[in-house]
FIGU-164691 format. One record per atom (N, C-alpha, C): atom name; residue number from 1; y, x, z. Coordinates in pm, 1 decimal. Each point is the difference from the previous one (the first is absolute). Example, Ala and Ser with C-alpha at 12.3 -4.5 7.8 and 13.67 -1.06 7.14 Angstrom:
! FIGU-164691
+-------+-----+----------+----------+----------+
: atomo : num :       py :       px :       pz :
+-------+-----+----------+----------+----------+
:     N :   1 :   -569.0 :   1319.0 :    780.0 :
:    CA :   1 :    119.0 :    -89.0 :      0.0 :
:     C :   1 :    120.0 :     90.0 :      0.0 :
:     N :   2 :    105.0 :    -35.0 :    -72.0 :
:    CA :   2 :    119.0 :     82.0 :      6.0 :
:     C :   2 :    109.0 :    -77.0 :     73.0 :
+-------+-----+----------+----------+----------+
//
This chain:
! FIGU-164691
+-------+-----+----------+----------+----------+
: atomo : num :       py :       px :       pz :
+-------+-----+----------+----------+----------+
:     N :   1 :  -1930.4 : -11011.0 :  13877.4 :
:    CA :   1 :     36.0 :    161.8 :     92.4 :
:     C :   1 :    -41.4 :    105.2 :    -97.9 :
:     N :   2 :    100.6 :     94.1 :     15.1 :
:    CA :   2 :     22.2 :    111.1 :    -63.7 :
:     C :   2 :   -152.6 :     84.7 :     61.9 :
:     N :   3 :    -28.8 :     88.3 :    -51.8 :
:    CA :   3 :    -87.0 :     94.9 :     -4.3 :
:     C :   3 :     61.6 :    132.3 :     46.3 :
:     N :   4 :     -5.7 :     36.3 :     79.7 :
:    CA :   4 :     82.4 :    158.6 :     50.0 :
:     C :   4 :    -66.5 :    105.8 :    -53.4 :
:     N :   5 :   -113.3 :     -4.4 :    -74.4 :
:    CA :   5 :    -72.8 :    163.4 :    -50.6 :
:     C :   5 :     21.3 :    -56.4 :   -175.9 :
:     N :   6 :     75.5 :   -104.9 :    -42.8 :
:    CA :   6 :      9.3 :    -33.4 :   -128.4 :
:     C :   6 :    162.1 :     81.2 :    -54.4 :
:     N :   7 :     31.5 :     65.5 :    -76.6 :
:    CA :   7 :    124.4 :     48.9 :    -25.2 :
:     C :   7 :     15.6 :    -17.9 :   -183.8 :
:     N :   8 :    118.0 :   -102.9 :    -29.0 :
:    CA :   8 :     34.2 :    -12.5 :   -120.2 :
:     C :   8 :     80.6 :     99.0 :    -51.5 :
:     N :   9 :    -45.9 :     52.9 :   -120.6 :
:    CA :   9 :    105.0 :     99.0 :    -49.9 :
:     C :   9 :     10.0 :    -83.3 :   -187.8 :
:     N :  10 :    150.4 :     67.1 :    -24.7 :
:    CA :  10 :     33.1 :    -23.4 :   -119.0 :
:     C :  10 :   -141.4 :     -3.1 :   -117.1 :
:     N :  11 :    -66.2 :     99.5 :    -29.7 :
:    CA :  11 :   -122.5 :     37.8 :    -48.0 :
:     C :  11 :   -117.8 :   -110.9 :     36.4 :
:     N :  12 :      8.8 :    -45.0 :    120.1 :
:    CA :  12 :   -129.0 :    -67.1 :     29.3 :
:     C :  12 :    -32.0 :    -43.4 :    166.6 :
:     N :  13 :   -104.2 :     73.9 :     68.1 :
:    CA :  13 :      9.6 :      7.3 :    142.3 :
:     C :  13 :   -111.4 :     76.8 :     49.4 :
:     N :  14 :     47.7 :     19.9 :    125.5 :
:    CA :  14 :   -144.1 :     98.2 :     35.9 :
:     C :  14 :    -64.1 :    -70.7 :    148.9 :
:     N :  15 :   -124.3 :     31.0 :     37.1 :
:    CA :  15 :    -23.7 :    -57.4 :    133.6 :
:     C :  15 :    -81.6 :     57.8 :     51.9 :
:     N :  16 :     43.8 :     55.0 :    151.9 :
:    CA :  16 :    -40.9 :    111.5 :     81.2 :
:     C :  16 :   -128.9 :    -41.8 :     37.1 :
:     N :  17 :   -102.6 :     36.6 :    -23.0 :
:    CA :  17 :   -138.2 :    -58.1 :     66.8 :
:     C :  17 :    -47.9 :     53.3 :    121.9 :
:     N :  18 :     -3.7 :    140.8 :     12.0 :
:    CA :  18 :    -19.3 :     78.0 :    111.9 :
:     C :  18 :    115.4 :    111.7 :      3.1 :
:     N :  19 :     -5.1 :     49.3 :    133.0 :
:    CA :  19 :     83.2 :    112.9 :     32.5 :
:     C :  19 :    -44.5 :     21.4 :    121.1 :
:     N :  20 :    -62.4 :    117.7 :    -38.5 :
:    CA :  20 :    -18.9 :    113.9 :    146.1 :
:     C :  20 :     68.7 :    133.3 :     15.8 :
:     N :  21 :    -22.0 :     43.1 :    108.9 :
:    CA :  21 :     65.1 :    201.4 :      4.9 :
:     C :  21 :    -88.4 :     39.0 :   -157.8 :
:     N :  22 :    137.4 :     37.4 :   -113.3 :
:    CA :  22 :    -82.5 :    104.8 :    -89.8 :
:     C :  22 :     -8.7 :    -60.4 :   -142.9 :
:     N :  23 :    -12.7 :   -142.8 :     31.3 :
:    CA :  23 :    -42.6 :    -77.1 :   -111.3 :
:     C :  23 :     46.6 :   -124.0 :    -34.4 :
:     N :  24 :     39.4 :    -62.7 :   -108.6 :
:    CA :  24 :      1.9 :   -115.3 :     -9.7 :
:     C :  24 :    -35.8 :    -74.0 :   -136.3 :
:     N :  25 :    -53.2 :   -122.4 :     -5.4 :
:    CA :  25 :    -37.4 :    -93.7 :   -108.2 :
:     C :  25 :     75.4 :    -93.2 :    -45.7 :
:     N :  26 :     36.4 :     18.4 :   -113.5 :
:    CA :  26 :     82.7 :   -121.0 :    -61.9 :
:     C :  26 :    -76.0 :    -92.1 :   -126.3 :
:     N :  27 :     27.0 :   -108.7 :     -4.7 :
:    CA :  27 :    -20.9 :    -49.3 :   -113.2 :
:     C :  27 :    144.0 :      5.8 :   -106.4 :
:     N :  28 :     10.6 :     22.4 :   -114.7 :
:    CA :  28 :    137.4 :     -1.4 :    -57.5 :
:     C :  28 :    -52.3 :   -100.9 :   -122.8 :
:     N :  29 :    111.8 :    -99.2 :    -29.5 :
:    CA :  29 :     18.7 :    -46.3 :   -139.5 :
:     C :  29 :    115.1 :     14.1 :    -65.5 :
:     N :  30 :      1.8 :     39.4 :   -112.6 :
:    CA :  30 :    100.2 :     26.2 :   -117.9 :
:     C :  30 :    -32.5 :   -101.4 :   -115.0 :
:     N :  31 :    151.1 :    -89.4 :      2.9 :
:    CA :  31 :      7.9 :    -88.2 :   -101.7 :
:     C :  31 :      8.6 :     55.9 :   -160.6 :
:     N :  32 :    -86.6 :    -88.5 :    -70.3 :
:    CA :  32 :     -1.1 :     71.9 :   -175.0 :
:     C :  32 :    118.1 :     58.4 :    -25.2 :
:     N :  33 :     -6.2 :     99.1 :    -36.5 :
:    CA :  33 :    101.1 :     72.2 :    -67.7 :
:     C :  33 :    120.5 :     81.3 :     85.0 :
:     N :  34 :    -61.8 :     -5.9 :    122.1 :
:    CA :  34 :     85.8 :     50.3 :    103.6 :
:     C :  34 :    -50.1 :    134.2 :     28.8 :
:     N :  35 :     93.2 :     80.7 :     80.6 :
:    CA :  35 :    -29.5 :    121.2 :     29.9 :
:     C :  35 :     40.2 :     47.0 :    137.8 :
:     N :  36 :    -41.2 :    105.7 :     55.2 :
:    CA :  36 :     59.0 :     28.2 :    147.7 :
:     C :  36 :     59.4 :    107.1 :    -23.8 :
:     N :  37 :    118.0 :     76.1 :     74.7 :
:    CA :  37 :     74.3 :     93.0 :    -33.4 :
:     C :  37 :    -72.0 :    170.6 :    -11.7 :
:     N :  38 :     60.2 :     34.4 :    -97.6 :
:    CA :  38 :    -47.0 :    168.3 :     10.9 :
:     C :  38 :     21.7 :     80.7 :     98.8 :
:     N :  39 :    -91.6 :     18.5 :    113.5 :
:    CA :  39 :     23.3 :     64.8 :    147.4 :
:     C :  39 :   -121.0 :    119.4 :     10.8 :
:     N :  40 :     35.8 :     16.7 :    125.3 :
:    CA :  40 :    -83.1 :     84.9 :     98.3 :
:     C :  40 :     -0.1 :     12.4 :    153.0 :
:     N :  41 :    -83.6 :      3.7 :     34.1 :
:    CA :  41 :    -12.4 :    -16.3 :    185.8 :
:     C :  41 :    -15.1 :    186.5 :     12.3 :
:     N :  42 :     55.7 :     19.8 :    105.6 :
:    CA :  42 :    -19.1 :    142.7 :     47.0 :
:     C :  42 :    -87.4 :      1.2 :    118.7 :
:     N :  43 :    -45.3 :   -107.3 :     56.7 :
:    CA :  43 :   -109.8 :     -4.1 :    117.7 :
:     C :  43 :   -106.4 :    -96.0 :    -11.3 :
:     N :  44 :    -31.3 :    -54.4 :   -144.6 :
:    CA :  44 :   -134.9 :    -40.5 :     21.1 :
:     C :  44 :    -16.2 :     13.3 :   -137.2 :
:     N :  45 :   -167.2 :    -21.9 :    -41.5 :
:    CA :  45 :    -33.0 :      5.1 :   -113.3 :
:     C :  45 :    -68.0 :   -145.1 :      0.2 :
:     N :  46 :    -52.4 :    -43.1 :   -122.8 :
:    CA :  46 :    -14.7 :   -128.2 :    -49.5 :
:     C :  46 :   -141.6 :     -9.6 :    -80.9 :
:     N :  47 :   -104.5 :   -110.0 :     21.3 :
:    CA :  47 :   -108.7 :     -4.3 :    -96.2 :
:     C :  47 :     35.5 :   -147.2 :    -18.3 :
:     N :  48 :     -4.9 :    -20.4 :   -182.7 :
:    CA :  48 :     28.9 :   -116.0 :     -4.9 :
:     C :  48 :   -148.9 :    -85.7 :   -119.5 :
:     N :  49 :    -58.5 :    -84.6 :     53.1 :
:    CA :  49 :    -86.7 :    -63.0 :   -101.7 :
:     C :  49 :     16.8 :   -119.8 :    -16.8 :
:     N :  50 :     16.5 :    -31.5 :   -138.5 :
:    CA :  50 :     19.7 :   -104.8 :    -90.8 :
:     C :  50 :   -103.7 :   -106.1 :     45.4 :
:     N :  51 :     51.0 :   -158.2 :     42.5 :
:    CA :  51 :    -95.4 :    -67.5 :     13.0 :
:     C :  51 :      5.2 :   -139.5 :   -106.9 :
:     N :  52 :    105.6 :     -1.5 :    -77.3 :
:    CA :  52 :     38.8 :    -88.7 :   -115.2 :
:     C :  52 :    101.6 :     35.7 :    -24.4 :
:     N :  53 :    -27.0 :    -13.3 :   -168.7 :
:    CA :  53 :    130.2 :     17.4 :   -117.8 :
:     C :  53 :      8.3 :    155.8 :    -17.0 :
:     N :  54 :     87.5 :     43.0 :    -95.7 :
:    CA :  54 :     16.4 :     97.3 :    -85.6 :
:     C :  54 :    100.7 :     62.9 :     86.7 :
:     N :  55 :    -11.8 :    147.9 :     17.4 :
:    CA :  55 :    112.7 :     95.3 :     66.9 :
:     C :  55 :     35.0 :    128.9 :   -110.5 :
:     N :  56 :    116.7 :     19.2 :     24.1 :
:    CA :  56 :     33.3 :    117.5 :    -40.7 :
:     C :  56 :     80.2 :    119.9 :    117.6 :
:     N :  57 :    -81.2 :     67.5 :     -5.2 :
:    CA :  57 :     48.6 :    100.1 :    151.4 :
:     C :  57 :     78.9 :    153.0 :    -74.0 :
:     N :  58 :    110.4 :     11.0 :     34.9 :
:    CA :  58 :     47.1 :    113.7 :    -17.1 :
:     C :  58 :     -3.6 :     95.6 :    146.0 :
:     N :  59 :    -91.7 :    108.2 :    -75.2 :
:    CA :  59 :      1.3 :     69.5 :    126.4 :
:     C :  59 :     52.2 :    169.1 :    -47.7 :
:     N :  60 :     96.1 :      8.9 :     60.7 :
:    CA :  60 :    124.8 :    154.2 :    -37.2 :
:     C :  60 :     -9.4 :      9.5 :   -174.9 :
:     N :  61 :    -51.3 :     45.5 :    -83.4 :
:    CA :  61 :      1.6 :      4.8 :   -145.7 :
:     C :  61 :    -72.4 :    -31.2 :    -53.6 :
:     N :  62 :   -140.7 :   -113.9 :     48.9 :
:    CA :  62 :    -92.3 :    -69.8 :    -80.8 :
:     C :  62 :     39.4 :   -150.1 :      6.8 :
:     N :  63 :    -79.1 :    -29.9 :    -88.5 :
:    CA :  63 :     38.7 :   -188.8 :      8.4 :
:     C :  63 :   -147.9 :    -14.6 :    -34.5 :
:     N :  64 :    -80.1 :   -114.2 :    113.8 :
:    CA :  64 :   -119.0 :    -18.9 :      1.9 :
:     C :  64 :    -16.7 :   -155.0 :      2.7 :
:     N :  65 :    -60.3 :    -69.2 :   -101.1 :
:    CA :  65 :    -54.5 :   -123.8 :     -3.7 :
:     C :  65 :   -146.8 :    -16.0 :     54.6 :
:     N :  66 :     37.7 :   -120.6 :    105.4 :
:    CA :  66 :   -113.3 :    -15.9 :     91.7 :
:     C :  66 :    -28.2 :   -173.9 :      8.6 :
:     N :  67 :   -162.5 :     11.3 :     -5.4 :
:    CA :  67 :     10.5 :   -159.5 :     32.6 :
:     C :  67 :    -71.0 :    -27.4 :     96.1 :
:     N :  68 :    -81.2 :   -119.5 :     10.1 :
:    CA :  68 :    -97.0 :    -46.0 :    111.1 :
:     C :  68 :   -142.8 :    110.0 :     53.0 :
:     N :  69 :     51.7 :     -1.2 :    149.7 :
:    CA :  69 :   -124.8 :    124.9 :     40.7 :
:     C :  69 :     23.3 :    144.8 :    -48.5 :
:     N :  70 :    139.3 :      0.1 :    -14.6 :
:    CA :  70 :     34.2 :    140.8 :    -35.7 :
:     C :  70 :     71.4 :     85.2 :    103.1 :
:     N :  71 :     19.1 :    120.4 :     44.7 :
:    CA :  71 :     79.2 :     21.1 :     94.8 :
:     C :  71 :     55.0 :    139.2 :    -25.5 :
:     N :  72 :    118.2 :     47.8 :     95.6 :
:    CA :  72 :     83.9 :     90.5 :    -35.7 :
:     C :  72 :     41.3 :     73.6 :    120.9 :
:     N :  73 :     26.8 :    142.6 :     34.6 :
:    CA :  73 :     69.8 :     42.4 :    134.6 :
:     C :  73 :    113.9 :     34.6 :    -31.9 :
:     N :  74 :     79.3 :    -30.2 :     75.2 :
:    CA :  74 :    121.5 :     38.3 :    -23.5 :
:     C :  74 :     48.7 :     96.7 :    117.2 :
:     N :  75 :     19.9 :    147.3 :    -23.6 :
:    CA :  75 :      2.4 :    109.7 :     76.8 :
:     C :  75 :    187.1 :    -46.3 :     99.6 :
:     N :  76 :    -39.0 :     53.7 :    116.1 :
:    CA :  76 :    159.1 :     30.7 :     75.0 :
:     C :  76 :     90.1 :     80.7 :    -73.4 :
:     N :  77 :    116.3 :    -65.6 :    -57.1 :
:    CA :  77 :     87.2 :     87.5 :    -73.3 :
:     C :  77 :     17.8 :    -34.1 :   -129.2 :
:     N :  78 :   -107.7 :    -69.4 :    -31.2 :
:    CA :  78 :     -4.0 :     25.7 :   -157.4 :
:     C :  78 :    124.2 :   -142.7 :    -46.2 :
:     N :  79 :     52.7 :     27.6 :    -94.1 :
:    CA :  79 :     61.9 :   -118.4 :    -86.3 :
:     C :  79 :    -61.0 :   -116.7 :    -92.8 :
:     N :  80 :    -43.2 :    -99.4 :     81.0 :
:    CA :  80 :    -63.8 :   -128.3 :    -91.7 :
:     C :  80 :     85.7 :   -151.7 :      6.2 :
:     N :  81 :    -99.1 :    -62.9 :    -80.8 :
:    CA :  81 :     85.2 :   -137.1 :    -16.8 :
:     C :  81 :   -170.7 :    -72.6 :    -44.3 :
:     N :  82 :     34.0 :   -139.6 :      8.5 :
:    CA :  82 :    -86.7 :   -106.1 :     -0.3 :
:     C :  82 :     60.5 :   -106.5 :    -86.2 :
:     N :  83 :    -69.7 :    -12.8 :   -117.5 :
:    CA :  83 :     46.1 :   -103.8 :    -88.5 :
:     C :  83 :   -130.5 :    -91.3 :    -51.2 :
:     N :  84 :    101.6 :   -146.4 :     -9.2 :
:    CA :  84 :   -122.9 :   -100.0 :    -49.3 :
:     C :  84 :     40.7 :    -10.1 :   -165.3 :
:     N :  85 :   -139.2 :     32.7 :    -39.4 :
:    CA :  85 :    -20.3 :     -5.0 :   -167.0 :
:     C :  85 :    -15.8 :   -120.1 :    -40.4 :
:     N :  86 :    -83.5 :   -121.7 :     65.0 :
:    CA :  86 :    -53.3 :   -109.3 :    -20.5 :
:     C :  86 :    124.5 :   -107.6 :     18.6 :
:     N :  87 :    -81.4 :   -121.9 :    -68.1 :
:    CA :  87 :     50.4 :   -117.4 :     20.5 :
:     C :  87 :    -34.4 :    -54.7 :    128.5 :
:     N :  88 :    -64.4 :     27.2 :     84.1 :
:    CA :  88 :    -48.7 :    -30.2 :    134.2 :
:     C :  88 :     27.0 :     86.7 :     94.6 :
:     N :  89 :    -16.3 :    -54.1 :    110.2 :
:    CA :  89 :     37.1 :     45.8 :    127.4 :
:     C :  89 :    -70.2 :    145.5 :     18.6 :
:     N :  90 :     43.6 :    117.8 :     36.8 :
:    CA :  90 :    -74.8 :    103.6 :      5.0 :
:     C :  90 :     -0.2 :     11.4 :    166.7 :
:     N :  91 :   -135.1 :     19.4 :     81.8 :
:    CA :  91 :    -60.6 :    -20.7 :     98.4 :
:     C :  91 :    -33.2 :    197.8 :     48.4 :
:     N :  92 :     34.5 :     21.2 :     72.6 :
:    CA :  92 :    -70.4 :    100.4 :     63.6 :
:     C :  92 :     -5.4 :     28.8 :    148.1 :
:     N :  93 :   -101.0 :    115.5 :     27.2 :
:    CA :  93 :    -12.2 :      8.0 :    150.4 :
:     C :  93 :     71.5 :    149.2 :     22.7 :
:     N :  94 :     83.4 :      7.4 :    100.9 :
:    CA :  94 :     52.7 :    141.8 :     -1.9 :
:     C :  94 :    -22.8 :     59.2 :    161.1 :
:     N :  95 :    -65.4 :    138.8 :      9.8 :
:    CA :  95 :    -14.5 :     22.5 :     95.7 :
:     C :  95 :     57.2 :    137.3 :     38.8 :
:     N :  96 :    113.5 :    -29.2 :    107.8 :
:    CA :  96 :     78.7 :    121.2 :     17.4 :
:     C :  96 :    -25.8 :     86.3 :    124.7 :
:     N :  97 :     -7.3 :    127.0 :    -49.5 :
:    CA :  97 :    -55.1 :     81.8 :    122.8 :
:     C :  97 :    126.6 :    134.3 :     27.3 :
:     N :  98 :      9.1 :     -7.2 :    122.6 :
:    CA :  98 :    104.8 :    103.8 :     57.6 :
:     C :  98 :     68.9 :    -20.1 :    120.5 :
:     N :  99 :     30.0 :     63.1 :     55.2 :
:    CA :  99 :     76.7 :     35.1 :    146.3 :
:     C :  99 :     99.7 :   -118.2 :     36.2 :
:     N : 100 :     53.2 :    -27.5 :   -112.5 :
:    CA : 100 :    104.1 :   -105.1 :      1.9 :
:     C : 100 :     12.4 :    -76.0 :   -120.5 :
:     N : 101 :     25.1 :   -144.6 :     20.0 :
:    CA : 101 :    -57.8 :    -76.9 :   -100.6 :
:     C : 101 :    118.4 :   -109.3 :    -46.2 :
:     N : 102 :    144.5 :     19.5 :     79.8 :
:    CA : 102 :     93.6 :    -99.8 :    -59.1 :
:     C : 102 :     55.0 :     -2.1 :   -107.4 :
:     N : 103 :     64.2 :   -114.5 :    -33.7 :
:    CA : 103 :     30.1 :    -35.9 :   -156.2 :
:     C : 103 :    139.8 :     64.4 :      7.2 :
:     N : 104 :     40.8 :     88.4 :     83.1 :
:    CA : 104 :    131.0 :     68.5 :    -12.5 :
:     C : 104 :    -52.8 :    135.7 :    -62.2 :
:     N : 105 :   -133.7 :     55.0 :    -19.9 :
:    CA : 105 :    -54.8 :    110.7 :    -27.5 :
:     C : 105 :     -5.2 :     -9.6 :   -203.4 :
:     N : 106 :     93.7 :    -67.4 :    -51.3 :
:    CA : 106 :     19.9 :      2.0 :   -145.2 :
:     C : 106 :     97.5 :     54.4 :    -13.0 :
:     N : 107 :    -21.2 :     76.0 :   -129.2 :
:    CA : 107 :    157.7 :     62.5 :    -73.5 :
:     C : 107 :    -49.5 :    -40.1 :   -127.2 :
:     N : 108 :    103.3 :    -75.5 :    -46.8 :
:    CA : 108 :      2.1 :   -107.2 :   -128.5 :
:     C : 108 :    101.9 :    147.3 :   -113.0 :
:     N : 109 :    -82.2 :     -6.8 :   -129.4 :
:    CA : 109 :     88.3 :     56.5 :    -95.3 :
:     C : 109 :     41.9 :    -84.1 :    -90.4 :
:     N : 110 :    -49.6 :   -116.5 :    -17.1 :
:    CA : 110 :     12.5 :    -94.5 :   -135.5 :
:     C : 110 :    -27.5 :   -126.8 :     57.5 :
:     N : 111 :     36.3 :   -154.0 :    -27.7 :
:    CA : 111 :     25.2 :    -56.4 :     75.3 :
:     C : 111 :     62.0 :   -168.8 :    -70.9 :
:     N : 112 :   -115.3 :    -87.4 :    -52.8 :
:    CA : 112 :     79.6 :    -79.8 :    -86.6 :
:     C : 112 :     84.9 :   -120.1 :    103.3 :
:     N : 113 :     -5.0 :     36.7 :    133.1 :
:    CA : 113 :     70.0 :   -132.0 :     90.3 :
:     C : 113 :     94.7 :     66.5 :     72.7 :
:     N : 114 :     66.9 :    132.5 :    -59.7 :
:    CA : 114 :    132.7 :     83.2 :     93.1 :
:     C : 114 :    -13.3 :     28.9 :    125.8 :
:     N : 115 :   -142.0 :     60.6 :    -10.5 :
:    CA : 115 :    -32.7 :     37.5 :    168.2 :
:     C : 115 :    -31.8 :    163.3 :     -7.2 :
:     N : 116 :     98.8 :     96.7 :    -61.6 :
:    CA : 116 :    -13.9 :     94.5 :      6.1 :
:     C : 116 :     14.7 :     74.9 :    143.9 :
:     N : 117 :    -70.3 :    152.6 :     15.3 :
:    CA : 117 :     17.4 :     51.1 :    124.7 :
:     C : 117 :    116.5 :     82.5 :     -5.9 :
:     N : 118 :     44.4 :    -15.5 :    111.0 :
:    CA : 118 :    153.4 :     88.5 :      0.9 :
:     C : 118 :    -73.7 :    149.9 :     69.3 :
:     N : 119 :   -106.3 :      8.4 :     16.0 :
:    CA : 119 :    -34.2 :    166.6 :     27.6 :
:     C : 119 :     -5.4 :     69.2 :   -111.9 :
+-------+-----+----------+----------+----------+
//
């Protein structure tokens, strides 16, 4: 039976744990060596907490290495990317905050899986 809250992606998967007006909580798994697209969101900010693994976060013009029990704030409108630096799965908790939290609020600038935005 398929879990309707689990979404597979080329880089790994995410699980929608909780969604209420104004916020959403996800568990994100990034496969070893994989990375998400370089992207921004116009209508939401995000908080990321690393639970397992080693992350490289691109935030505007900075690259930040993060490990277990470290966190970062991704402001609305910032250009960002998440990458797994390790040989094991990267697992993090993402808290999204905003008036609109739809997956179509993603503007992609670079993508390893040919999903660039037309915007």
